[in-house]
MMTF fields as JSON, N, C-alpha, C and O atoms, coordinates in Angstrom:
{
  "mmtfVersion": "1.0.0",
  "mmtfProducer": "UNKNOWN",
  "numBonds": 479,
  "numAtoms": 480,
  "numGroups": 120,
  "numChains": 1,
  "numModels": 1,
  "chainsPerModel": [1],
  "groupsPerChain": [120],
  "chainIdList": ["A"],
  "bondAtomList": [4, 2, 8, 6, 12, 10, 16, 14, 20, 18, 24, 22, 28, 26, 32, 30, 36, 34, 40, 38, 44, 42, 48, 46, 52, 50, 56, 54, 60, 58, 64, 62, 68, 66, 72, 70, 76, 74, 80, 78, 84, 82, 88, 86, 92, 90, 96, 94, 100, 98, 104, 102, 108, 106, 112, 110, 116, 114, 120, 118, 124, 122, 128, 126, 132, 130, 136, 134, 140, 138, 144, 142, 148, 146, 152, 150, 156, 154, 160, 158, 164, 162, 168, 166, 172, 170, 176, 174, 180, 178, 184, 182, 188, 186, 192, 190, 196, 194, 200, 198, 204, 202, 208, 206, 212, 210, 216, 214, 220, 218, 224, 222, 228, 226, 232, 230, 236, 234, 240, 238, 244, 242, 248, 246, 252, 250, 256, 254, 260, 258, 264, 262, 268, 266, 272, 270, 276, 274, 280, 278, 284, 282, 288, 286, 292, 290, 296, 294, 300, 298, 304, 302, 308, 306, 312, 310, 316, 314, 320, 318, 324, 322, 328, 326, 332, 330, 336, 334, 340, 338, 344, 342, 348, 346, 352, 350, 356, 354, 360, 358, 364, 362, 368, 366, 372, 370, 376, 374, 380, 378, 384, 382, 388, 386, 392, 390, 396, 394, 400, 398, 404, 402, 408, 406, 412, 410, 416, 414, 420, 418, 424, 422, 428, 426, 432, 430, 436, 434, 440, 438, 444, 442, 448, 446, 452, 450, 456, 454, 460, 458, 464, 462, 468, 466, 472, 470, 476, 474],
  "bondOrderList": [1, 1, 1, 1, 1, 1, 1, 1, 1, 1, 1, 1, 1, 1, 1, 1, 1, 1, 1, 1, 1, 1, 1, 1, 1, 1, 1, 1, 1, 1, 1, 1, 1, 1, 1, 1, 1, 1, 1, 1, 1, 1, 1, 1, 1, 1, 1, 1, 1, 1, 1, 1, 1, 1, 1, 1, 1, 1, 1, 1, 1, 1, 1, 1, 1, 1, 1, 1, 1, 1, 1, 1, 1, 1, 1, 1, 1, 1, 1, 1, 1, 1, 1, 1, 1, 1, 1, 1, 1, 1, 1, 1, 1, 1, 1, 1, 1, 1, 1, 1, 1, 1, 1, 1, 1, 1, 1, 1, 1, 1, 1, 1, 1, 1, 1, 1, 1, 1, 1],
  "groupList": [{"groupName": "MET", "atomNameList": ["N", "CA", "C", "O"], "elementList": ["N", "C", "C", "O"], "formalChargeList": [0, 0, 0, 0], "bondAtomList": [1, 0, 2, 1, 3, 2], "bondOrderList": [1, 1, 2], "singleLetterCode": "M", "chemCompType": "L-PEPTIDE LINKING"}, {"groupName": "ILE", "atomNameList": ["N", "CA", "C", "O"], "elementList": ["N", "C", "C", "O"], "formalChargeList": [0, 0, 0, 0], "bondAtomList": [1, 0, 2, 1, 3, 2], "bondOrderList": [1, 1, 2], "singleLetterCode": "I", "chemCompType": "L-PEPTIDE LINKING"}, {"groupName": "LEU", "atomNameList": ["N", "CA", "C", "O"], "elementList": ["N", "C", "C", "O"], "formalChargeList": [0, 0, 0, 0], "bondAtomList": [1, 0, 2, 1, 3, 2], "bondOrderList": [1, 1, 2], "singleLetterCode": "L", "chemCompType": "L-PEPTIDE LINKING"}, {"groupName": "ASN", "atomNameList": ["N", "CA", "C", "O"], "elementList": ["N", "C", "C", "O"], "formalChargeList": [0, 0, 0, 0], "bondAtomList": [1, 0, 2, 1, 3, 2], "bondOrderList": [1, 1, 2], "singleLetterCode": "N", "chemCompType": "L-PEPTIDE LINKING"}, {"groupName": "VAL", "atomNameList": ["N", "CA", "C", "O"], "elementList": ["N", "C", "C", "O"], "formalChargeList": [0, 0, 0, 0], "bondAtomList": [1, 0, 2, 1, 3, 2], "bondOrderList": [1, 1, 2], "singleLetterCode": "V", "chemCompType": "L-PEPTIDE LINKING"}, {"groupName": "ALA", "atomNameList": ["N", "CA", "C", "O"], "elementList": ["N", "C", "C", "O"], "formalChargeList": [0, 0, 0, 0], "bondAtomList": [1, 0, 2, 1, 3, 2], "bondOrderList": [1, 1, 2], "singleLetterCode": "A", "chemCompType": "L-PEPTIDE LINKING"}, {"groupName": "PRO", "atomNameList": ["N", "CA", "C", "O"], "elementList": ["N", "C", "C", "O"], "formalChargeList": [0, 0, 0, 0], "bondAtomList": [1, 0, 2, 1, 3, 2], "bondOrderList": [1, 1, 2], "singleLetterCode": "P", "chemCompType": "L-PEPTIDE LINKING"}, {"groupName": "ASP", "atomNameList": ["N", "CA", "C", "O"], "elementList": ["N", "C", "C", "O"], "formalChargeList": [0, 0, 0, 0], "bondAtomList": [1, 0, 2, 1, 3, 2], "bondOrderList": [1, 1, 2], "singleLetterCode": "D", "chemCompType": "L-PEPTIDE LINKING"}, {"groupName": "GLY", "atomNameList": ["N", "CA", "C", "O"], "elementList": ["N", "C", "C", "O"], "formalChargeList": [0, 0, 0, 0], "bondAtomList": [1, 0, 2, 1, 3, 2], "bondOrderList": [1, 1, 2], "singleLetterCode": "G", "chemCompType": "PEPTIDE LINKING"}, {"groupName": "HIS", "atomNameList": ["N", "CA", "C", "O"], "elementList": ["N", "C", "C", "O"], "formalChargeList": [0, 0, 0, 0], "bondAtomList": [1, 0, 2, 1, 3, 2], "bondOrderList": [1, 1, 2], "singleLetterCode": "H", "chemCompType": "L-PEPTIDE LINKING"}, {"groupName": "GLU", "atomNameList": ["N", "CA", "C", "O"], "elementList": ["N", "C", "C", "O"], "formalChargeList": [0, 0, 0, 0], "bondAtomList": [1, 0, 2, 1, 3, 2], "bondOrderList": [1, 1, 2], "singleLetterCode": "E", "chemCompType": "L-PEPTIDE LINKING"}, {"groupName": "SER", "atomNameList": ["N", "CA", "C", "O"], "elementList": ["N", "C", "C", "O"], "formalChargeList": [0, 0, 0, 0], "bondAtomList": [1, 0, 2, 1, 3, 2], "bondOrderList": [1, 1, 2], "singleLetterCode": "S", "chemCompType": "L-PEPTIDE LINKING"}, {"groupName": "ARG", "atomNameList": ["N", "CA", "C", "O"], "elementList": ["N", "C", "C", "O"], "formalChargeList": [0, 0, 0, 0], "bondAtomList": [1, 0, 2, 1, 3, 2], "bondOrderList": [1, 1, 2], "singleLetterCode": "R", "chemCompType": "L-PEPTIDE LINKING"}, {"groupName": "LYS", "atomNameList": ["N", "CA", "C", "O"], "elementList": ["N", "C", "C", "O"], "formalChargeList": [0, 0, 0, 0], "bondAtomList": [1, 0, 2, 1, 3, 2], "bondOrderList": [1, 1, 2], "singleLetterCode": "K", "chemCompType": "L-PEPTIDE LINKING"}, {"groupName": "GLN", "atomNameList": ["N", "CA", "C", "O"], "elementList": ["N", "C", "C", "O"], "formalChargeList": [0, 0, 0, 0], "bondAtomList": [1, 0, 2, 1, 3, 2], "bondOrderList": [1, 1, 2], "singleLetterCode": "Q", "chemCompType": "L-PEPTIDE LINKING"}, {"groupName": "THR", "atomNameList": ["N", "CA", "C", "O"], "elementList": ["N", "C", "C", "O"], "formalChargeList": [0, 0, 0, 0], "bondAtomList": [1, 0, 2, 1, 3, 2], "bondOrderList": [1, 1, 2], "singleLetterCode": "T", "chemCompType": "L-PEPTIDE LINKING"}, {"groupName": "CYS", "atomNameList": ["N", "CA", "C", "O"], "elementList": ["N", "C", "C", "O"], "formalChargeList": [0, 0, 0, 0], "bondAtomList": [1, 0, 2, 1, 3, 2], "bondOrderList": [1, 1, 2], "singleLetterCode": "C", "chemCompType": "L-PEPTIDE LINKING"}, {"groupName": "TYR", "atomNameList": ["N", "CA", "C", "O"], "elementList": ["N", "C", "C", "O"], "formalChargeList": [0, 0, 0, 0], "bondAtomList": [1, 0, 2, 1, 3, 2], "bondOrderList": [1, 1, 2], "singleLetterCode": "Y", "chemCompType": "L-PEPTIDE LINKING"}, {"groupName": "PHE", "atomNameList": ["N", "CA", "C", "O"], "elementList": ["N", "C", "C", "O"], "formalChargeList": [0, 0, 0, 0], "bondAtomList": [1, 0, 2, 1, 3, 2], "bondOrderList": [1, 1, 2], "singleLetterCode": "F", "chemCompType": "L-PEPTIDE LINKING"}, {"groupName": "TRP", "atomNameList": ["N", "CA", "C", "O"], "elementList": ["N", "C", "C", "O"], "formalChargeList": [0, 0, 0, 0], "bondAtomList": [1, 0, 2, 1, 3, 2], "bondOrderList": [1, 1, 2], "singleLetterCode": "W", "chemCompType": "L-PEPTIDE LINKING"}],
  "groupTypeList": [0, 1, 2, 3, 4, 3, 2, 5, 1, 2, 3, 0, 2, 6, 1, 6, 4, 2, 7, 8, 8, 9, 1, 4, 2, 5, 1, 1, 10, 11, 1, 12, 12, 13, 6, 4, 3, 0, 12, 4, 2, 10, 4, 4, 14, 15, 11, 16, 5, 4, 4, 1, 1, 4, 17, 0, 2, 17, 1, 15, 18, 18, 7, 4, 14, 7, 2, 6, 18, 4, 12, 13, 8, 2, 7, 14, 2, 12, 11, 15, 2, 8, 12, 10, 12, 11, 5, 3, 5, 4, 5, 8, 0, 12, 16, 15, 8, 5, 16, 10, 5, 2, 13, 11, 17, 12, 7, 7, 10, 6, 12, 11, 11, 15, 19, 12, 2, 11, 18, 17],
  "groupIdList": [1, 2, 3, 4, 5, 6, 7, 8, 9, 10, 11, 12, 13, 14, 15, 16, 17, 18, 19, 20, 21, 22, 23, 24, 25, 26, 27, 28, 29, 30, 31, 32, 33, 34, 35, 36, 37, 38, 39, 40, 41, 42, 43, 44, 45, 46, 47, 48, 49, 50, 51, 52, 53, 54, 55, 56, 57, 58, 59, 60, 61, 62, 63, 64, 65, 66, 67, 68, 69, 70, 71, 72, 73, 74, 75, 76, 77, 78, 79, 80, 81, 82, 83, 84, 85, 86, 87, 88, 89, 90, 91, 92, 93, 94, 95, 96, 97, 98, 99, 100, 101, 102, 103, 104, 105, 106, 107, 108, 109, 110, 111, 112, 113, 114, 115, 116, 117, 118, 119, 120],
  "secStructList": [7, 2, 2, 2, 2, 2, 2, 2, 2, 2, 2, 6, 1, 1, 7, 6, 6, 1, 2, 2, 2, 2, 2, 2, 2, 2, 2, 2, 2, 2, 2, 2, 6, 1, 7, 7, 7, 2, 2, 2, 2, 2, 2, 2, 2, 2, 2, 2, 2, 2, 2, 2, 2, 2, 2, 2, 2, 2, 2, 2, 2, 2, 2, 2, 2, 6, 1, 2, 2, 2, 2, 2, 2, 2, 2, 2, 2, 2, 2, 2, 2, 2, 2, 2, 2, 2, 2, 2, 2, 2, 2, 2, 7, 7, 7, 7, 2, 2, 2, 2, 2, 2, 2, 2, 2, 2, 2, 2, 1, 7, 6, 6, 7, 1, 7, 7, 7, 7, 7, 7],
  "xCoordList": [-28.402, -27.244, -25.945, -25.039, -25.871, -24.656, -24.473, -23.354, -25.605, -25.533, -24.971, -24.181, -25.376, -24.875, -23.377, -22.66, -22.899, -21.469, -20.679, -19.635, -21.172, -20.491, -20.448, -19.428, -21.549, -21.592, -20.623, -19.972, -20.53, -19.597, -18.151, -17.336, -17.834, -16.464, -16.135, -15.054, -17.053, -16.815, -16.701, -15.926, -17.465, -17.426, -16.094, -15.71, -15.394, -14.116, -12.922, -11.78, -13.173, -12.086, -11.504, -12.243, -10.205, -9.584, -9.806, -8.857, -11.049, -11.429, -11.887, -12.709, -11.389, -11.63, -13.087, -13.344, -14.036, -15.43, -16.035, -16.956, -15.528, -16.085, -15.498, -14.576, -16.046, -15.578, -14.111, -13.379, -13.683, -12.281, -11.361, -10.257, -11.796, -11.023, -10.927, -9.894, -12.004, -11.972, -11.021, -10.339, -10.983, -10.045, -8.611, -7.764, -8.339, -6.991, -6.634, -5.507, -7.571, -7.332, -7.003, -6.11, -7.733, -7.453, -6.066, -5.368, -5.664, -4.321, -3.258, -2.255, -3.472, -2.515, -2.401, -1.302, -3.543, -3.518, -2.825, -2.139, -3.004, -2.336, -0.827, -0.054, -0.402, 1.035, 1.653, 2.731, 0.981, 1.513, 1.345, 2.047, 0.442, 0.123, -0.468, -0.402, -1.04, -1.766, -2.786, -2.586, -3.87, -4.919, -4.452, -3.566, -5.086, -4.8, -5.389, -6.426, -4.731, -5.193, -6.622, -6.913, -7.5, -8.917, -9.139, -10.003, -8.4, -8.552, -8.175, -8.864, -7.084, -6.669, -7.737, -8.076, -8.262, -9.295, -10.555, -11.158, -10.954, -12.132, -11.936, -12.834, -10.768, -10.502, -10.484, -11.073, -9.815, -9.711, -11.081, -11.436, -11.846, -13.146, -14.14, -14.935, -14.095, -14.989, -14.652, -15.549, -13.374, -12.991, -13.346, -13.805, -13.149, -13.513, -15.02, -15.491, -15.79, -17.246, -17.713, -18.62, -17.101, -17.458, -17.124, -17.914, -15.977, -15.594, -16.593, -16.99, -17.001, -17.962, -19.316, -19.945, -19.768, -21.058, -21.013, -21.967, -19.925, -19.783, -19.765, -20.368, -19.088, -19.054, -20.452, -20.837, -21.205, -22.573, -23.45, -24.257, -23.31, -24.077, -23.685, -24.542, -22.403, -21.915, -22.533, -23.018, -22.513, -23.085, -24.591, -25.132, -25.273, -26.721, -27.078, -28.069, -26.282, -26.54, -26.558, -27.451, -25.584, -25.533, -26.535, -26.97, -26.914, -27.96, -29.321, -30.117, -29.592, -30.872, -30.981, -32.077, -29.884, -29.92, -30.274, -30.706, -30.104, -30.436, -31.902, -32.337, -32.668, -34.099, -34.776, -34.417, -35.758, -36.353, -36.973, -36.767, -37.73, -38.384, -37.391, -37.636, -36.275, -35.236, -34.427, -34.071, -34.138, -33.379, -34.085, -33.44, -35.429, -36.181, -36.054, -35.832, -36.191, -36.058, -34.657, -34.493, -33.633, -32.249, -31.953, -31.245, -32.496, -32.283, -32.919, -32.339, -34.119, -34.763, -33.939, -33.772, -33.429, -32.618, -31.329, -30.924, -30.685, -29.446, -29.692, -28.882, -30.806, -31.075, -31.342, -30.921, -32.044, -32.292, -30.984, -30.733, -30.148, -28.863, -27.94, -27.18, -27.997, -27.163, -27.501, -26.607, -28.806, -29.212, -28.727, -28.27, -28.824, -28.362, -26.85, -26.351, -26.114, -24.659, -24.224, -23.327, -24.863, -24.441, -24.78, -24.023, -25.918, -26.258, -25.258, -24.835, -24.878, -23.891, -22.519, -21.789, -22.164, -20.855, -20.771, -19.744, -21.83, -21.82, -21.808, -21.133, -22.541, -22.596, -21.255, -20.865, -20.536, -19.295, -18.049, -16.946, -18.176, -17.01, -16.491, -17.255, -15.198, -14.541, -13.6, -12.555, -13.968, -13.19, -12.322, -12.706, -11.149, -10.29, -10.558, -11.421, -9.837, -10.008, -9.695, -10.365, -8.658, -8.289, -9.401, -9.698, -10.001, -11.089, -12.275, -12.89, -12.594, -13.686, -13.379, -14.263, -12.127, -11.75, -11.898, -12.357, -11.507, -11.662, -13.129, -13.501, -13.97, -15.393, -15.988, -16.753, -15.649, -16.2, -15.657, -16.384, -14.395, -13.826, -14.542, -14.846, -14.808, -15.489, -16.906, -17.38, -17.595, -18.962, -19.001, -19.983, -17.935, -17.898, -17.55, -17.939, -16.823, -16.381, -17.532, -18.449, -17.497, -18.489, -18.258, -17.169, -19.247, -19.175, -18.188, -17.88, -17.692, -16.769, -15.317, -14.411, -15.082, -13.699, -12.993, -13.637, -11.667, -10.915, -10.65, -10.162, -10.948, -10.724, -11.985, -12.811, -12.121, -13.278, -12.809, -11.787, -13.535, -13.206, -14.352, -15.505, -14.043, -15.085, -14.814, -13.674, -15.863, -15.728, -16.238, -16.292, -16.614, -17.099, -16.636, -16.952],
  "yCoordList": [1.58, 0.851, 1.493, 0.799, 2.829, 3.52, 3.356, 3.202, 3.393, 3.221, 1.846, 1.716, 0.823, -0.526, -0.631, -1.271, -0.013, -0.055, 0.698, 0.224, 1.868, 2.634, 1.854, 1.845, 1.205, 0.418, -0.758, -1.089, -1.381, -2.509, -2.044, -2.724, -0.889, -0.363, -0.006, -0.338, 0.664, 1.02, -0.218, -0.236, -1.245, -2.473, -3.2, -3.973, -2.968, -3.639, -2.875, -3.313, -1.751, -1.035, -1.91, -2.651, -1.83, -2.707, -2.226, -2.092, -1.973, -1.62, -2.913, -3.626, -3.241, -4.563, -5.01, -6.213, -4.114, -4.514, -4.89, -5.705, -4.306, -4.524, -5.78, -6.394, -6.151, -7.35, -7.244, -8.233, -6.059, -5.881, -6.144, -6.657, -5.803, -6.087, -7.571, -8.059, -8.287, -9.746, -10.398, -11.371, -9.857, -10.384, -10.134, -11.021, -8.925, -8.602, -9.502, -9.988, -9.723, -10.608, -12.033, -12.682, -12.506, -13.849, -13.912, -14.917, -12.844, -12.802, -12.804, -13.509, -12.022, -11.977, -13.351, -13.799, -14.016, -15.342, -16.367, -17.26, -16.241, -17.201, -16.96, -17.906, -15.698, -15.403, -15.882, -16.476, -15.629, -16.015, -17.502, -18.053, -18.142, -19.567, -19.873, -21.003, -18.847, -19.052, -17.926, -16.84, -18.17, -17.135, -15.952, -16.073, -14.801, -13.597, -13.785, -14.428, -13.226, -13.292, -12.756, -11.674, -13.508, -13.153, -11.831, -11.054, -11.561, -10.3, -9.099, -8.079, -9.218, -8.13, -7.905, -6.766, -8.992, -8.905, -8.223, -7.404, -8.556, -7.931, -6.437, -5.65, -6.036, -4.616, -3.831, -2.754, -4.366, -3.661, -3.547, -2.472, -4.611, -4.57, -3.687, -2.976, -3.729, -2.881, -1.409, -0.585, -1.076, 0.329, 0.816, 1.948, 0.0, 0.411, 0.545, 1.451, -0.344, -0.234, 1.057, 1.723, 1.408, 2.651, 3.861, 4.803, 3.845, 4.958, 5.099, 6.215, 3.997, 4.05, 4.567, 5.37, 4.126, 4.583, 6.068, 6.789, 6.54, 7.962, 8.791, 9.863, 8.313, 9.017, 9.084, 10.115, 8.0, 7.997, 8.994, 9.689, 9.077, 10.041, 11.479, 12.359, 11.709, 13.031, 13.459, 14.582, 12.574, 12.878, 13.089, 14.009, 12.257, 12.383, 13.713, 14.338, 14.152, 15.426, 16.578, 17.424, 16.62, 17.72, 17.544, 18.537, 16.312, 16.101, 16.551, 17.109, 16.313, 16.733, 18.249, 18.784, 18.943, 20.4, 20.955, 22.103, 20.172, 20.623, 20.423, 20.878, 19.76, 19.596, 20.96, 21.785, 21.219, 22.568, 23.061, 24.216, 22.213, 22.685, 22.898, 23.726, 22.172, 22.372, 23.62, 24.403, 23.804, 24.972, 26.26, 27.217, 26.298, 27.503, 27.84, 28.998, 26.843, 27.075, 27.51, 28.387, 26.907, 27.29, 28.704, 29.452, 29.077, 30.443, 31.464, 32.52, 31.154, 32.055, 32.168, 33.262, 31.05, 31.058, 31.847, 32.627, 31.645, 32.375, 33.876, 34.67, 34.277, 35.706, 36.323, 37.449, 35.592, 36.083, 36.198, 37.211, 35.163, 35.204, 36.248, 36.895, 36.419, 37.422, 38.823, 39.639, 39.116, 40.442, 40.667, 41.76, 39.636, 39.777, 39.965, 40.784, 39.205, 39.336, 40.712, 41.322, 41.204, 42.501, 43.609, 44.572, 43.489, 44.49, 44.448, 45.494, 43.245, 43.115, 43.595, 44.205, 43.329, 43.751, 45.259, 45.839, 45.907, 47.367, 47.985, 48.99, 47.4, 47.95, 47.791, 48.674, 46.693, 46.443, 46.836, 46.619, 47.412, 47.702, 49.116, 50.079, 49.208, 50.505, 50.644, 49.994, 51.473, 51.604, 52.848, 53.894, 52.694, 53.862, 54.409, 53.897, 55.43, 56.01, 55.016, 54.994, 54.181, 53.196, 52.155, 51.706, 51.784, 50.81, 51.39, 50.692, 52.638, 53.286, 53.343, 53.135, 53.625, 53.673, 52.299, 52.186, 51.262, 49.911, 49.544, 48.921, 49.925, 49.641, 50.352, 49.749, 51.624, 52.343, 51.768, 51.706, 51.345, 50.722, 49.412, 49.115, 48.634, 47.359, 47.583, 46.821, 48.619, 48.875, 49.37, 49.14, 50.052, 50.555, 49.47, 49.558, 48.447, 47.381, 46.451, 46.279, 45.853, 44.831, 43.592, 43.41, 42.768, 41.602, 40.555, 39.618, 40.68, 39.682, 40.001, 39.454, 40.877, 41.206, 39.979, 39.045, 39.993, 38.811, 38.729, 37.7, 39.757, 39.703, 40.144, 40.866, 39.708, 40.067, 40.534, 40.068, 41.433, 41.953, 41.607, 41.941, 40.957, 40.544, 41.186, 41.223, 41.688, 42.353, 41.504, 41.983, 40.253, 39.401, 38.012, 37.153],
  "zCoordList": [-14.542, -15.008, -14.497, -14.034, -14.588, -14.142, -12.638, -12.148, -11.905, -10.453, -10.105, -9.17, -10.852, -10.585, -10.845, -10.076, -11.915, -12.231, -11.16, -10.71, -10.752, -9.701, -8.388, -7.7, -8.048, -6.828, -6.893, -5.902, -8.054, -8.22, -8.078, -7.454, -8.655, -8.572, -7.121, -6.632, -6.433, -5.03, -4.153, -3.197, -4.475, -3.688, -3.845, -2.967, -4.931, -5.163, -4.569, -4.714, -3.911, -3.248, -2.13, -1.482, -1.902, -0.885, 0.547, 1.319, 0.89, 2.255, 2.919, 2.343, 4.102, 4.692, 4.773, 4.711, 4.907, 5.044, 3.689, 3.627, 2.616, 1.284, 0.641, 1.179, -0.521, -1.214, -1.624, -1.573, -2.027, -2.383, -1.212, -1.393, -0.024, 1.179, 1.462, 1.921, 1.189, 1.378, 0.373, 0.694, -0.836, -1.845, -1.405, -1.502, -0.922, -0.437, 0.748, 0.837, 1.642, 2.782, 2.318, 2.863, 1.308, 0.778, 0.146, 0.279, -0.538, -1.131, -0.033, -0.141, 1.016, 2.131, 2.792, 3.119, 2.988, 3.601, 2.709, 3.206, 1.378, 0.482, 0.433, 0.284, 0.558, 0.575, 1.89, 1.886, 3.011, 4.323, 4.608, 5.456, 3.926, 4.113, 5.497, 5.982, 6.112, 7.364, 7.512, 6.969, 8.237, 8.372, 9.222, 10.068, 8.961, 9.741, 11.131, 11.29, 12.132, 13.512, 13.592, 13.081, 14.226, 14.291, 15.017, 14.611, 16.054, 16.806, 15.937, 15.954, 15.18, 14.276, 13.213, 12.893, 12.672, 11.652, 12.189, 11.496, 13.419, 14.026, 14.218, 13.92, 14.715, 14.962, 13.655, 13.565, 12.651, 11.37, 10.709, 10.225, 10.679, 10.032, 10.793, 10.178, 12.112, 12.897, 12.702, 12.528, 12.731, 12.551, 11.153, 11.003, 10.136, 8.765, 8.619, 7.932, 9.254, 9.204, 9.874, 9.375, 10.993, 11.679, 10.806, 10.731, 10.153, 9.277, 8.132, 7.796, 7.534, 6.435, 6.915, 6.225, 8.073, 8.604, 8.94, 8.649, 9.548, 9.866, 8.587, 8.539, 7.559, 6.278, 5.658, 5.107, 5.747, 5.218, 5.974, 5.356, 7.284, 8.066, 7.714, 7.644, 7.495, 7.099, 5.768, 5.637, 4.796, 3.484, 3.602, 2.988, 4.376, 4.548, 5.2, 4.824, 6.17, 6.844, 5.849, 5.899, 4.947, 3.989, 2.854, 2.271, 2.524, 1.52, 2.036, 1.281, 3.312, 3.89, 3.886, 3.718, 4.064, 4.049, 2.677, 2.577, 1.623, 0.277, -0.083, -1.141, 0.762, 0.501, 0.559, 1.399, -0.325, -0.411, 0.891, 1.264, 1.595, 2.815, 3.945, 4.822, 3.949, 4.951, 4.598, 5.478, 3.31, 2.852, 3.231, 3.66, 3.076, 3.407, 4.889, 5.244, 5.753, 7.19, 7.573, 8.421, 6.955, 7.253, 6.776, 7.45, 5.606, 5.115, 6.042, 6.296, 6.555, 7.508, 8.786, 9.325, 9.265, 10.474, 10.261, 11.123, 9.11, 8.819, 8.709, 9.188, 8.082, 7.962, 9.329, 9.593, 10.203, 11.556, 12.328, 12.98, 12.256, 12.954, 12.348, 13.068, 11.04, 10.375, 10.828, 11.052, 10.969, 11.444, 12.873, 13.207, 13.721, 15.106, 15.158, 15.93, 14.332, 14.324, 13.844, 14.426, 12.773, 12.255, 13.242, 13.371, 13.947, 14.957, 16.108, 16.602, 16.537, 17.608, 17.155, 17.936, 15.917, 15.414, 15.328, 15.68, 14.866, 14.756, 16.145, 16.368, 17.077, 18.434, 19.137, 19.9, 18.906, 19.623, 18.869, 19.371, 17.672, 16.853, 17.131, 17.187, 17.3, 17.432, 16.254, 16.197, 15.338, 14.109, 14.149, 14.671, 13.581, 13.383, 11.996, 11.283, 11.61, 10.284, 9.181, 8.149, 9.401, 8.393, 8.24, 7.133, 9.354, 9.308, 8.541, 7.735, 8.779, 8.053, 6.557, 5.726, 6.225, 4.812, 4.163, 3.026, 4.891, 4.352, 4.184, 3.19, 5.151, 5.031, 3.824, 3.071, 3.626, 2.485, 1.182, 0.191, 1.164, -0.037, -0.34, -1.495, 0.702, 0.516, 0.003, -0.84, 0.497, 0.055, -1.386, -2.092, -1.834, -3.204, -4.205, -5.369, -3.772, -4.667, -5.008, -4.205, -6.183, -6.49, -5.623, -5.079, -5.497, -4.622, -5.12, -4.384, -6.322, -6.86, -6.538, -7.167, -5.567, -5.229, -4.66, -4.18, -4.718, -4.333, -2.842, -2.375, -2.08, -0.641, 0.066, -0.493, 1.28, 2.083, 3.448, 3.952, 4.035, 5.343, 6.288, 6.019, 7.361, 8.29, 9.642, 10.104, 10.271, 11.556, 12.715, 13.848, 12.454, 13.535, 13.368, 14.192]
}
């Protein structure tokens, strides 16, 4: 039931591809007393449809990453890449005394500190 109400509310948004957009278009046509140029209507509706489809793909991409079997593979990949990055960062880092002091301060602080220091 809640999904249906949410879908109805989203469908009434004044986006040209949705029903709310068609209502707005009808209001504009009744005020102007003539139809909107067909070429303008095609461009606006096509661009809005593309934006909606791209947004749906964006949301789907991040939803798929939350699936348990995908999350496990991504965590393994991140840990492997993290080890390689930290090894490369330590090998290529030239620290001064101040940098060493900051590293030791960061290691002594709890993880909830308000600032972070990154070397890569």
